[in-house]
Every structure is written in structure tokens, then in C-alpha cells.
C-alpha positions in Angstrom: -133.9 155.0 26.5 -130.0 155.5 25.6 -127.0 155.1 28.1 -127.0 158.9 27.5 -130.5 159.6 28.8 -130.1 157.4 31.7 -126.9 159.1 32.7 -129.0 162.8 32.5 -132.0 161.9 33.9 -129.6 160.1 37.3 -127.5 163.4 36.9 -130.3 165.7 37.2 -131.7 163.8 39.9 -128.9 163.2 42.1 -127.1 167.2 41.6 -124.1 164.9 40.5 -122.3 165.9 37.1 -122.8 164.2 33.8 -119.5 163.5 34.0 -119.3 161.4 37.1 -122.8 160.3 36.9 -121.3 158.6 33.5 -118.5 156.9 34.7 -120.8 155.4 37.6 -123.2 154.0 35.3 -119.8 152.5 33.0 -118.7 150.8 36.4 -122.4 149.4 37.1 -122.7 148.0 33.7 -118.6 147.1 33.4 -119.6 145.2 37.0 -122.7 143.2 35.9 -120.8 142.2 33.1 -117.6 140.9 34.5 -120.1 138.9 36.8 -121.6 136.9 33.7 -118.5 136.7 32.5 -117.5 134.9 35.6 -120.4 132.9 35.7 -122.5 134.8 38.8 -125.8 136.0 39.1 -126.5 139.3 39.3 -129.8 140.4 41.4 -131.3 143.9 41.5 -133.7 143.5 44.1 -137.2 144.9 42.5 -136.1 145.0 39.3 -134.5 141.8 38.0 -131.6 138.8 37.6 -129.0 138.5 35.1 -127.4 135.4 34.7 -125.8 133.2 31.8 -127.6 130.2 30.4 -126.6 127.8 28.1 -128.0 126.8 24.9 -127.5 123.4 23.3 -126.2 122.7 20.1 -128.9 122.1 17.3 -129.1 121.4 13.6 -130.2 125.0 11.5 -130.6 125.2 8.4 -129.0 127.4 5.5 -131.8 130.0 4.1 -129.9 130.5 1.1 -128.7 127.5 0.1 -131.2 125.1 2.4 -128.7 122.9 4.0 -128.5 121.6 7.2 -125.7 123.3 9.6 -124.3 122.5 13.0 -124.7 125.2 15.5 -122.5 124.7 18.6 -123.8 125.4 22.2 -122.6 128.8 23.5 -123.2 130.7 26.6 -126.0 133.6 25.8 -126.8 136.0 28.9 -130.5 135.8 30.2 -132.8 138.3 31.9 -135.5 138.0 34.2 -137.6 140.5 35.5 -139.0 140.8 39.5 -142.6 140.9 39.8 -142.3 144.6 40.9 -140.5 145.4 37.2 -143.7 143.1 35.6 -146.5 145.3 37.5 -145.1 148.5 36.7 -144.6 147.9 33.1 -148.2 146.1 32.9 -150.3 149.4 34.9 -153.1 150.6 32.9 -151.9 153.8 30.2 -154.0 156.2 32.1 -152.4 155.9 35.4 -150.1 158.7 36.3 -146.7 158.6 36.7 -147.1 160.0 40.2 -149.4 157.2 40.5 -146.6 154.1 39.9 -143.9 156.1 41.3 -146.6 155.7 44.6 -147.1 152.0 44.0 -143.6 150.8 43.3 -142.1 152.0 46.9 -139.7 154.9 45.3 -138.3 156.1 42.0 -135.8 154.7 40.0 
């Protein structure tokens, strides 16, 4: 699913115009990004949490020359899915979408 697909699904489900829905989706993503840049954790109950982890420096090899290369430490975004999302993803393929909505307590 692309961002445009997400905007379309939300617009159809809410009756809000695609343009307005696109603005809302952009603002949500922008604010999640801003919070991560500031070192904050973003938690969306029932979906998962985003945070920043530090990746240690390490030695790597240049595959072309075989020379050792130092890779510096860096910060990377990390997403951890909630138990509810994990359960939704791990549903048997034969289960219908209606049953998934009923067991999750809501729809996305």
C-alpha cells in the first residue's frame, strides 16, 4: 500500500476529500518524523511504537577490494509492532476480513 492508497482508503471511509485527507496524513508523518529527530518515542496504541536506536560503530569490508572499512556509529529509526498488530498479521489466510475487524475491536 502506498501513501496515495492510504489517503484514498481514508477519504472513502470518512467522506473527507482526498486533498484534506492527504494534508492530514502528511501532518501525521511529519510529526512522527519530527518527534524522532528530537529523540522522542512515538507510541500508537494497538499499532506499535517508533523510536531511535543507536547503531554501534563497526568494521566492514569493501566487497570490491576486500579492504577493511570503519563504519561510524549512527542513529536509526526503529519500529516495534504491538501485540495486537502482530496478532492481526498472523491470522490464518482462510479467515475473512470481517472476522479480523471483529477480533481487533475496530478497523484501521
